[in-house]
N, C-alpha and C positions, 0 to 999 in steps of 0.2 A: 654144751654152751648152747643156749637156744638164739634165735635169730635176733631178737633184741639186743642181746650183748654182742653179736657180730656187727649190728649196724652202729652202735655205739663205740666201738674199738676201731672201725674204719670207715668213719664218715667221709674221709676225703676221697676214696674208692669211688663211692657212690654218688658223690657230688660232681665228680670229674668225667662222668659217663656221658657220652651223647648216643642217643637211640638209633645209630645207622649199622654197626657190625657187632654181633654178640658170639661170645665165645664163654664156655665152662672152664673153670680153673678151680682144682683142689687146693684149700687152704687148711693148714695144720697151725694151731696156735695154743699156748698155754696160759691161763689168766695170771696177772701180775698185780693186780689192784690189792693193796693192803687190806682191804675190807673183806677180801676173800681168803678162805684157808689155804695154805701151801703146803700142807701135809694131808695125807689120806685123800688127796684128789682123785677123781676118776681117771681113766686113760684118756690121753689126748684124742680128741674127736676130729674126725675130718669132715668139714663142711663145706658142701659146693657153694661157690659165690658166682653169681653172674655177672660178668662185666663186659659193659658195652662199651666199645671203642668208637671215637670218632675217626675223621679222615685221617688225622695225624698217627694212628695206630700207636699212640704211645703206651698203651696198656698191655698191647700184645707184642711188641717188639721195640727195644731201646731206642733203636734209630729210626722208629716212625714207619709210615708206609714207604715202600720202596717208589720210585717214581714210575710212570707208566712205560711200557715197551711196546711196540707195533711193528709188524711184519708184512710186507706187500708182496704178491705173486712177482715172479722174475719178468714177465712179460705177458701181454695179451695181443692177440689179434683177431679178426673178423671180416667180412666184405663190408665195405661202406653200405649204410643202411639197417645193417642187421646190429643188434647188440651183443656186448659181451659183459659177462658177470664178473665185477671185482670184489675180491674176498680181503680182508684184512685180519690178521693173528693179534689180538689185543691182551694184554695182561696190566693189570692195576685195580685199584679200587675206586669205584664211581667214577669210571672214565666214560668218555663220550667220543665217536669218531665222526669226523667233517672231510668230505671229498671236494675238490676242487682241481681245475685244470691248471698248469703252469705253463703250457705252451701248446699252440696248436696252429693247424695251416692257417684257419680264419678264426677271428675272435668270436666267442659267443657261439657258434654254429655248431653246437653240440650238445647233448643232453644226457643226464643221468637218467634216463627212462629206457624202456623195452622199444619206445618207437621215437623217432625225431618228430617233433611238433614244434614246429617255430614261434607259435603263439604261447607255449608253457615256457616262459623265461625264468620262471622259479627254480626249474630242472638244472639251472645250470651249477647248481651244487647239490650234495646230499647227505644224509645223515645215516649214520648205522653201521656195523661191520660189514655189509655186503650191499652192494647196489650193481644196477645195471648201468651201461655207458654205450652211447651209440651217436653218429654223426653221419651225414650223408655225403661230407667232404673228404676226398681220398688223402691220406698223409698220415704222419707221426704226430702222437700225442704224448703229452708226458702228465700225467694224473697223480695227485698228491693226495695221501690221507694222514690227516693230523688226529691224533690222541689227545684229549684234554682230561686232567682228572679234576678233582673238587677243589684242591689247592691251586689250580691255574697251571700245573706242569705239563710240558706238552713234550709229546715224541711224533716224529712223522717219518715216512716212507713214500717214495717214488715208484710208479709203475708206467713203463713204455707201453703205449697201445698203437699199435697200427692198423688203419681200416684200409683195407685192398680195394683196388678197382675191381670191377667185373660187369658184366654185360656190357651195356654203352653208357658211359658218363659223358656229360659237357659241363664245363664249369667256365662262367663266365666272371670276369672282372674288370674294371675301369680306375682309370687314375685321377678323378674329379669328386669333389665332394658336393653335394647339393644338387646332384643330377641323377637322372632316371635311365637306365640303360636295360633293354628288356632281351631276353633270351627265348629263342623260339626251336620248336621243333616240329616239321610236317613231315608226312611221310609220301611215298610216289602213288599210293593209291588213293589218295586226297592231298593234290600238292598245293593247294593255295594256302596263302596266309591269313591269319585273321579271321578263320572259320572254325566251326565246330571240330574240324578234323587237325588244328594247328594246337600244338601244346605251349601254353603262355600264360601270362598272369592272370588273363580273364577266363582260361580254362587249362586249369592245372593239372587236371586226369582227365583227357578226353577220351580213353581207352576204358573206363570203369565201367559204363554201360554194355560192353560188350561181353560181359559176364565172364571174363579171364581173371583168375587169381594166382599170383598177385599181379596187380594192376601193370599194364605195360608203361606208358610214357608217363612220367610223373615230375613235375615242377617243384621241388621240394622248398625252394627258398626264392622269394621276389624281394629284394631290394630297392627300395624308391628314394633313398636319401644319399646315394652316392657310395661308388667305390666296390660295392657288391660285397660277395660273390653271388651269384644264380647259379643254381645247379640244376640240370635236367638228367634223369637218369632212366634206364630200362632195364631191369634186373634179366629179364630174358628176352632179347630181341628175336622178332621174326625173321626167317630167312628168305621171305617171298616180296620184299620192298626195299626200297632205298629211304633212308632217314635222312631229312635234308636239316641242316642248320643254319638260323638265322640270327640276326642280332639287330634290334632297332634301337635309335636314339630317340626314347621316347618324349623326354623333356629337359631340357637345358636350363630350365627355371630362370630364364632371361638370359642367361650367358649366350654368348655367340663364339666363346673361343671352343676349340677341338677338344674332343676326349678321346684319350688312348683307350682303345678295348682290347682285351686278351681273353682268348679262348682256348680251353684245353681240352682235347678228345681223348678219351681212354676207351679202348676196346679190351675186354678181359681185363688181365693185369697188366697191361702195357700202355702206355700214351703213346700215341700213333701221331697226334699232330698238336702243334701250338700255332694259332693265328692272332697276329696283332695289326690294329689298323687304327687310323685316327678316324673319329666320326663326328660330324656337325648337325646340329640342330637350329632351325630360326623358328622361335616361338610365335613369331608375327603370322606365321603361315600354319599354325597347329601342328601336332605331332605327325600328322599323315603328309607334311611337306619334309620332314625329316629324315636324315639318313636311314636305309636298310639296307643290312649286309647279308648276302649269302654267302655262306663260308665253303661248304663241302656237303657231299652226300655220301653215307656209309651204308653199306651192305654186309651182312653177316652169312657165312655158308653154314650146312648143317655141323662141320665141325668145330663150329664157335670161332673162325678165323673171319677178321674183317677186311674189307677193302674199303678204302677212302679215296673219294674222288674230289679234287680240290674244283670249287667254282671262284670264290674269292672276288664277286662283283657287287657292287653297290649302285643303288638305287634310291627313290624315294619311298616313302612306305605307302603312300598312294599308288605308286605303280606296283609294287611288289604285291598288294592286294590281290590285284586283277588276276593274277597266275604266278606261280612260282617258275622261274626260269628253269629250262631244262639244264641237268648237271652237264657241264664241259668238262672233261678231263684234262689236267695239266700235269699233274704229278700223283703217284701214289707212294 
C-alpha cells in the first residue's frame, strides 16, 4: 500500500498532530474498500507512521502526559557571602523551573547569583534547573523550586539553606521607617570616623587599594529608607589591630522621635554580642549634630578567636569625627 492510501485511510491522525514531540509507530492494516479486490491480495504491509504528539500526549499514552515532578536537594550550607549551588531534578514534558525564596532573615537581601550585588534586584528569582544562591546576611533561608509544564500543571519542592557566620560580621537594624541609620567600622591603626580609614556608606570598601584579596572591610548593604539591615563583614580579619564598631543616626527625615537601633556582632560561627539603644537626630542641626554611638572594639588572635571590648558611649557625629574614643573595657 502506498503513502496516499495511508493518508486517505487515517486523516484524523495527521490532523490531530502537533509538532512538539515525535515518535515512530508501526501500523499494519488490510484494505477493506469494496472497490479493491479482496482475494489474491498481497501480504499485509507494515508502514512506518510518523506521529507528532502535542503536550497532552494523547497519541502516545491513553492517559496523556504525566504531570511534572521535581526533587530538591535535602539541604545546603555555605559561609555568608559565598554562593551555594542549588539543583533540581525535574521530569515532565516542556517543563520550566522557577526559583524563589519563601523565608529569609531579611527580606530580599539575597541573590540568585555567584556574588551578592545589592543593585541587581532582578536576581531575587531565577530560572532553570540549577542556580547559584547567596546572601551576606547570616541565618536560615527556605528556597522553593516550582516546575510548570505547558498545560499549566505545577510541582514544587523546598530546600533549606543555612548561611553561616565567619570572620567578623556586624549587622545593624532599627525599628523606624523612613529613617537613615549608618553602620561604621574603623580600626585602631586609623581610629578616626568619617575618614578614608572608616568603612561606611561613603567608603564601602576602604581596604581595596591595599592589594589584599579578598577585600578586608566591606559594607555590603546601605539602607536609607528605614529599618535596615546594614551589614559590614571581614572574611579574613587581621590580628594586629582592633576593629571599632560605630552607628550614626544619619537622618530622621524631620522626625524628632527616637529610633531603636540593634547591632549583632559575629566572630567566626558565634554571635558574641547584641547591642540595643535608642538614638536621636535633630534635622535642624544637620546630621553632624545627630547621635553617634560607639559600641565596641573587636580583636582577633592568630587562632581565630576574638575578644570583644564594650564601649557603649554616645556623642554627636561632629565630636566623633574629631577622633574615636579609646576603647574602655566594661565586659567581655
